C-alpha positions as CSV (number, residue, x, y, z in Angstrom):
1,M,77.5,326.4,18.5
2,A,78.6,329.0,20.8
3,D,76.8,327.8,23.7
4,E,78.7,324.5,23.1
5,R,81.9,325.8,22.9
6,S,81.3,328.0,25.7
7,R,80.7,324.9,28.0
8,L,83.5,322.7,26.5
9,G,85.7,326.1,27.1
10,R,85.2,325.4,31.1
11,G,86.8,322.1,30.9
12,L,85.3,318.4,31.5
13,A,83.6,319.8,34.6
14,A,80.8,321.4,31.9
15,L,80.3,318.2,30.9
16,M,80.7,315.7,34.0
17,G,80.8,317.9,36.6
18,D,84.4,317.3,39.2
19,V,85.6,313.5,38.5
20,G,87.3,313.8,41.9
21,A,83.9,314.1,44.0
22,E,81.8,311.3,43.9
23,A,78.7,313.4,45.2
24,K,78.8,315.9,42.4
25,I,79.2,313.2,39.9
26,G,76.1,311.9,40.9
27,D,74.7,315.1,40.6
28,T,75.4,315.1,37.0
29,G,74.1,311.5,36.6
30,V,77.7,310.8,35.9
31,K,79.3,307.8,38.1
32,P,82.8,306.2,38.3
33,R,83.0,302.7,37.7
34,R,86.1,300.1,37.3
35,A,87.3,298.7,34.0
36,P,90.5,296.8,33.4
37,I,93.7,298.3,32.6
38,E,93.8,296.4,29.1
39,S,90.3,297.8,28.1
40,L,91.5,301.4,27.7
41,R,93.2,302.6,24.6
42,A,95.5,306.0,24.2
43,N,94.0,308.3,22.2
44,P,95.9,309.0,18.8
45,R,94.9,312.6,19.0
46,N,96.0,313.3,22.4
47,P,97.9,316.5,22.0
48,R,100.5,315.4,24.9
49,K,103.3,312.7,23.1
50,T,105.9,313.4,25.8
51,F,105.7,311.3,29.1
52,T,108.9,311.5,31.2
53,E,110.7,308.3,33.2
54,A,110.8,310.5,36.0
55,E,107.0,311.6,36.1
56,L,105.8,308.3,35.3
57,A,108.1,306.8,38.6
58,E,106.8,309.0,40.8
59,L,103.1,308.8,40.0
60,S,103.5,305.2,39.8
61,A,104.8,305.1,43.2
62,S,102.0,307.3,44.9
63,I,99.4,305.1,42.8
64,R,100.7,302.3,44.7
65,E,100.4,303.9,48.3
66,R,97.5,305.4,47.5
67,G,95.9,304.1,44.2
68,I,94.3,306.5,41.7
69,I,92.2,309.3,43.1
70,Q,90.8,311.1,40.1
71,P,89.4,308.7,37.5
72,I,90.2,308.4,34.1
73,V,87.5,309.8,31.3
74,V,87.4,307.7,28.6
75,R,84.6,307.2,26.0
76,A,83.2,303.9,24.7
77,L,85.0,302.6,21.0
78,R,82.5,302.1,18.4
79,G,82.1,298.4,17.5
80,Q,84.3,297.5,20.6
81,A,82.9,295.8,23.0
82,E,84.3,297.0,26.6
83,A,86.9,298.8,25.1
84,F,87.6,302.7,26.0
85,E,89.3,305.5,24.4
86,I,91.1,307.9,26.8
87,I,89.8,311.3,26.7
88,A,92.1,312.7,29.9
89,G,94.5,310.5,32.1
90,E,96.6,309.1,29.8
91,R,99.2,309.7,32.3
92,R,97.4,307.8,35.0
93,W,96.6,304.8,33.1
94,R,100.3,304.4,31.8
95,A,101.4,304.7,35.8
96,A,98.4,302.3,36.8
97,Q,100.4,299.9,34.4
98,R,103.6,300.5,35.8
99,A,102.3,299.8,39.2
100,G,100.8,296.5,38.6
101,L,96.4,297.7,38.7
102,H,94.6,295.2,37.0
103,D,91.6,297.9,36.8
104,V,91.2,301.2,37.1
105,P,88.2,303.8,38.0
106,V,86.9,305.3,35.0
107,V,84.2,308.1,33.8
108,V,82.4,307.2,30.9
109,I,81.0,310.3,28.8
110,E,79.7,310.4,25.3
111,A,81.9,312.9,23.1
112,T,82.6,313.3,19.3
113,D,86.1,313.0,17.5
114,S,86.0,316.6,18.0
115,Q,85.1,317.1,21.4
116,A,87.3,314.7,22.5
117,L,90.1,316.3,21.1
118,E,89.1,319.8,22.3
119,L,88.6,318.2,25.8
120,A,91.9,316.8,26.0
121,I,93.6,320.3,25.2
122,I,91.8,322.0,27.6
123,E,92.4,319.5,30.5
124,N,96.1,319.3,29.7
125,V,96.4,323.3,28.8
126,Q,94.7,323.8,32.4
127,R,97.1,321.7,34.0
128,A,100.2,323.1,32.4
129,D,100.7,319.4,31.5
130,L,102.0,320.3,27.8
131,N,104.5,321.9,26.0
132,A,104.7,324.7,24.1
133,L,105.0,322.7,20.9
134,E,102.3,320.0,21.8
135,E,99.8,322.9,22.8
136,A,100.8,324.6,19.6
137,A,100.2,321.0,17.7
138,G,96.8,320.3,19.1
139,Y,95.6,323.8,18.3
140,Q,96.7,323.1,14.5
141,A,94.6,319.6,14.7
142,L,91.7,321.1,15.9
143,M,92.1,323.7,12.8
144,D,93.2,321.2,10.5
145,T,90.7,318.0,11.5
146,F,88.0,319.9,12.8
147,N,87.7,323.0,10.7
148,R,88.1,325.8,13.3
149,S,89.0,329.2,13.2
150,Q,91.7,330.8,15.7
151,D,89.0,332.7,17.4
152,D,87.2,328.8,17.5
153,V,90.3,327.5,19.2
154,A,90.6,330.7,21.7
155,Q,87.0,330.2,22.7
156,I,87.3,326.6,23.1
157,V,90.8,326.4,25.5
158,G,89.9,329.8,27.7
159,K,93.0,332.0,26.2
160,S,93.0,335.0,23.9
161,R,93.3,335.3,20.4
162,S,96.6,336.2,20.5
163,H,98.2,333.4,22.7
164,V,97.0,331.0,20.6
165,A,98.2,333.1,17.5
166,N,101.5,333.4,18.9
167,T,101.5,329.7,20.1
168,L,100.7,328.6,17.0
169,R,103.7,330.6,15.3
170,L,106.3,328.1,17.3
171,L,105.3,325.6,14.5
172,K,107.6,327.8,12.5
173,L,110.8,327.7,13.9
174,P,113.4,325.5,13.0
175,E,113.7,321.8,13.9
176,T,116.7,322.2,16.4
177,V,114.6,324.8,18.2
178,K,111.6,322.4,18.1
179,S,113.7,319.6,20.1
180,Y,115.0,322.0,22.7
181,I,111.7,322.5,23.5
182,A,110.4,318.9,23.4
183,A,113.5,318.5,25.8
184,G,112.4,321.1,28.1
185,K,115.9,323.0,27.7
186,L,113.7,325.7,26.2
187,S,110.9,327.2,27.5
188,A,107.7,328.8,26.3
189,G,109.0,332.6,26.8
190,H,112.6,331.4,25.3
191,A,110.9,330.1,21.9
192,R,108.6,333.1,21.5
193,M,111.5,335.2,21.5
194,L,113.1,333.2,18.6
195,I,110.5,333.6,16.3
196,G,111.2,335.7,13.5
197,Q,114.7,335.9,14.4
198,P,117.4,335.3,11.2
199,D,119.6,332.7,13.1
200,A,116.9,331.6,15.8
201,D,118.7,328.0,16.0
202,K,122.4,329.4,16.5
203,L,120.8,331.9,19.2
204,A,119.0,328.6,20.5
205,N,122.3,326.8,20.7
206,E,123.6,329.7,22.7
207,I,120.5,330.1,25.2
208,V,120.9,326.3,25.9
209,S,124.7,326.3,26.5
210,R,125.2,329.6,28.2
211,G,121.7,329.0,30.5
212,L,120.5,332.7,29.4
213,N,117.4,333.8,30.5
214,V,114.2,335.0,29.0
215,R,115.2,338.4,29.8
216,Q,118.9,338.3,28.2
217,V,117.3,336.8,25.1
218,E,115.3,339.8,24.8
219,A,118.5,342.1,25.3
220,I,120.2,340.0,22.6
221,A,117.2,340.3,20.2
222,R,116.7,344.0,20.8
223,E,120.5,344.4,19.9
224,G,119.8,342.1,16.8
225,N,116.9,344.2,15.7
226,A,118.5,347.4,16.2
227,K,121.5,346.6,14.0
228,A,119.3,345.4,11.3
229,K,117.2,348.6,11.5
230,S,120.6,350.5,10.9
231,G,122.3,349.0,8.7
232,N,124.9,347.0,10.6
233,S,123.2,343.6,10.7
234,A,126.8,342.4,9.0
235,A,128.5,343.0,11.8
236,P,131.9,340.9,12.1
237,H,131.4,337.1,13.6
238,K,132.7,336.8,17.0
239,D,135.7,334.6,17.4
240,A,136.0,331.7,20.3
241,D,138.2,334.5,22.2
242,T,135.6,337.2,22.4
243,K,133.0,334.9,23.1
244,A,135.2,333.2,26.1
245,L,135.5,336.8,27.2
246,E,132.0,337.1,27.3
247,K,131.0,334.4,29.0
248,S,134.2,334.7,31.8
249,L,132.7,338.4,32.5
250,T,129.1,337.3,33.0
251,D,130.4,334.4,35.3
252,A,132.1,337.2,37.1
253,L,129.5,339.7,37.5
254,G,126.7,337.3,37.5
255,L,125.1,339.9,34.9
256,F,124.5,339.2,30.9
257,V,127.5,340.9,29.0
258,T,128.1,341.2,25.5
259,I,131.5,342.4,23.6
260,D,131.0,343.9,20.4
261,V,134.4,344.5,18.3
262,R,134.8,347.2,16.1
263,A,137.5,348.0,13.2
264,K,138.4,350.5,15.8
265,G,137.9,349.9,19.5
266,G,134.3,348.6,20.4
267,T,131.3,348.2,23.0
268,V,131.1,346.4,26.3
269,R,127.2,345.9,27.1
270,V,126.5,344.8,31.0
271,S,122.3,343.8,31.2
272,Y,120.8,344.3,34.6
273,K,116.7,343.4,35.0
274,D,116.0,345.4,38.2
275,L,117.2,348.0,40.1
276,D,119.2,346.4,42.9
277,Q,121.6,345.0,39.9
278,L,122.1,348.4,38.3
279,D,123.4,349.2,42.0
280,E,125.7,346.6,42.4
281,I,127.0,347.7,38.8
282,V,127.3,351.0,40.3
283,R,128.7,350.4,43.4
284,R,131.5,348.1,41.5
285,L,132.3,350.7,39.0
286,G,132.9,353.3,41.9
287,R,135.3,351.5,43.5
288,R,139.0,352.5,43.8
């Protein structure tokens, strides 16, 4: 079992060689063939659910000009003659349909349901084709459907156990935050910073509306944690004027600015990410 997981962890090449190289495919005994495009079926367990209009249009144009360079990896559907389920290459298949192709190059391999899911996740993760939520859902499916542990999943996909664990935690985020991740408005780095935050959905809205980067979110999270530890978590809610002033100063300085208004006085914080930005702050403050 350990050898099999290690083999899968190296991706499809471990089962069939480089599908983009004819000679190597021949060396492994797996050769590409042509199959009618209508004989292929999407894999219902494919972790990738999002295919944007822009990427499909771009790939379709490329296929019209140059054809499909890398074959689609499939397995035979049991009980159906000349019908195949896609393991890797659903995006190519979708784009080929748009390009008007009647048949596509395929490589047929033998794979169980578990292996098909594992290989689909591996290929998408290695290509960085999955958003963070799709990756997390794929890991969860391996654990729930095929009784894999987090250690098993980490070994299968070639990631650390901590990466798998942290990615799975994204599934516990509020639905508002998940929708931002799925739409590409929040990166995986943003999403991980929101885990465990009491007002994750509100912070997510702020990130999107103000275009905050991960470092700026880290600063906000540290500030919130410090307030919670000091017993000041019940600080007064910022009014619209304060938020507008924060945005105005942030835009003017090009640096993230926060304002905390107290009963008497308050504080203004300017966050910087490197020494160059710190030098610029010092230079501006030193003007007369």
